[in-house]
C-alpha positions as CSV (number, residue, x, y, z in Angstrom):
1,X,18.7,16.1,11.9
2,X,17.6,13.0,9.8
3,X,17.5,9.9,12.0
4,X,20.0,6.7,10.9
5,X,19.1,3.8,10.3
6,X,21.4,0.2,9.9
7,X,20.7,-2.3,6.9
8,X,19.6,-4.6,9.1
9,X,16.5,-2.8,10.4
10,X,15.7,-1.9,6.4
11,X,16.3,-5.9,5.5
12,X,14.0,-7.0,8.2
13,X,11.2,-5.2,6.0
14,X,8.9,-7.2,3.6
15,X,9.0,-4.3,0.6
16,X,6.6,-6.4,-2.1
17,X,4.8,-5.4,-5.7
18,X,1.4,-6.0,-5.4
19,X,-2.3,-5.4,-8.1
20,X,-4.9,-3.1,-6.2
21,X,-7.8,-5.9,-6.9
22,X,-10.5,-4.1,-4.9
23,X,-11.4,-0.5,-3.8
24,X,-14.2,0.8,-2.2
25,X,-14.7,4.2,-0.5
26,X,-14.1,4.2,3.8
27,X,-16.5,6.4,4.8
28,X,-15.4,5.7,8.9
29,X,-11.6,6.3,8.3
30,X,-10.7,10.0,10.4
31,X,-9.6,11.7,6.7
32,X,-11.1,10.8,3.5
33,X,-9.5,7.1,2.4
34,X,-10.3,4.3,0.3
35,X,-10.1,0.4,1.0
36,X,-7.9,-1.4,-0.5
37,X,-7.4,-5.2,-1.9
38,X,-4.5,-5.8,-3.2
39,X,-3.2,-9.2,-4.7
40,X,0.7,-10.4,-4.0
41,X,0.4,-14.2,-5.6
42,X,0.0,-17.3,-4.4
43,X,3.1,-18.2,-1.8
44,X,1.1,-14.5,0.5
45,X,-2.3,-13.9,-1.0
46,X,-4.9,-10.9,-1.0
47,X,-4.1,-8.4,2.0
48,X,-6.1,-5.1,2.8
49,X,-4.7,-1.6,3.6
50,X,-6.4,1.7,4.5
51,X,-4.8,4.6,2.3
52,X,-5.5,8.3,2.3
53,X,-5.5,8.9,-1.6
54,X,-8.7,10.1,-2.8
55,X,-7.4,13.4,-3.6
56,X,-5.0,12.0,-6.1
57,X,-7.2,8.9,-7.5
58,X,-10.3,7.9,-8.0
59,X,-11.3,3.9,-8.3
60,X,-11.3,3.5,-11.8
61,X,-7.5,4.9,-11.5
62,X,-5.9,2.7,-9.2
63,X,-8.6,-0.7,-10.7
64,X,-5.6,-3.5,-11.7
65,X,-2.7,-0.7,-10.2
66,X,0.4,-2.4,-9.0
67,X,2.1,-0.5,-6.1
68,X,4.6,-1.2,-3.5
69,X,3.6,-2.2,0.0
70,X,5.3,-2.5,3.3
71,X,4.2,-6.6,4.0
72,X,5.1,-7.7,7.5
73,X,3.7,-5.0,9.7
74,X,1.4,-5.2,12.6
75,X,-2.6,-4.9,11.9
76,X,-3.6,-1.5,12.7
77,X,-7.3,-2.0,13.0
78,X,-9.0,2.0,11.7
79,X,-12.8,2.4,12.6
80,X,-14.1,-1.2,11.6
81,X,-11.5,-2.1,8.8
82,X,-8.3,-4.0,9.7
83,X,-5.6,-2.6,7.7
84,X,-2.6,-5.2,7.5
85,X,0.0,-3.7,4.9
86,X,1.5,-0.5,4.2
87,X,0.8,0.9,0.5
88,X,4.0,2.8,-0.1
89,X,3.4,6.9,-1.1
90,X,5.1,10.3,-1.6
91,X,3.2,13.2,0.3
92,X,2.6,15.7,-2.1
93,X,1.5,19.3,-1.7
94,X,-2.2,18.5,-3.2
95,X,-1.8,14.1,-1.9
96,X,0.0,11.4,-1.8
97,X,1.1,9.6,-5.5
98,X,1.5,5.5,-5.1
99,X,4.9,4.1,-5.7
100,X,4.6,1.7,-8.6
101,X,7.0,0.0,-10.7
102,X,7.7,1.7,-14.3
103,X,8.6,-1.5,-15.8
104,X,6.6,-4.9,-15.9
105,X,7.5,-6.9,-12.9
106,X,5.3,-10.1,-11.6
107,X,3.3,-9.6,-8.1
108,X,4.6,-10.5,-5.0
109,X,8.1,-9.8,-5.9
110,X,10.3,-8.4,-3.5
111,X,11.7,-5.3,-3.4
112,X,15.1,-5.5,-2.2
């Protein structure tokens, strides 16, 4: 059964557009992953995330890519890295596909 939620619960999520500015392989992660640094603009700044997206994306494909992320989750310690945001994606049969805007928008813009 699909669990229902309320609009208020959704409204509590701060979902923004950011641009990936740095990518490192994350060998200490349990599953293959990258460490990402994502810029959300002057107001929010740069936030870090661990992302299990190595099956679908090479490092060059991710450079300067705009992504959608939840920026107000509690930080999560993953091995020796603190993940501050959740970059959103879709679980496909052959790996995670990142959500990204299909038109040009400014980084830091809020999804709503």
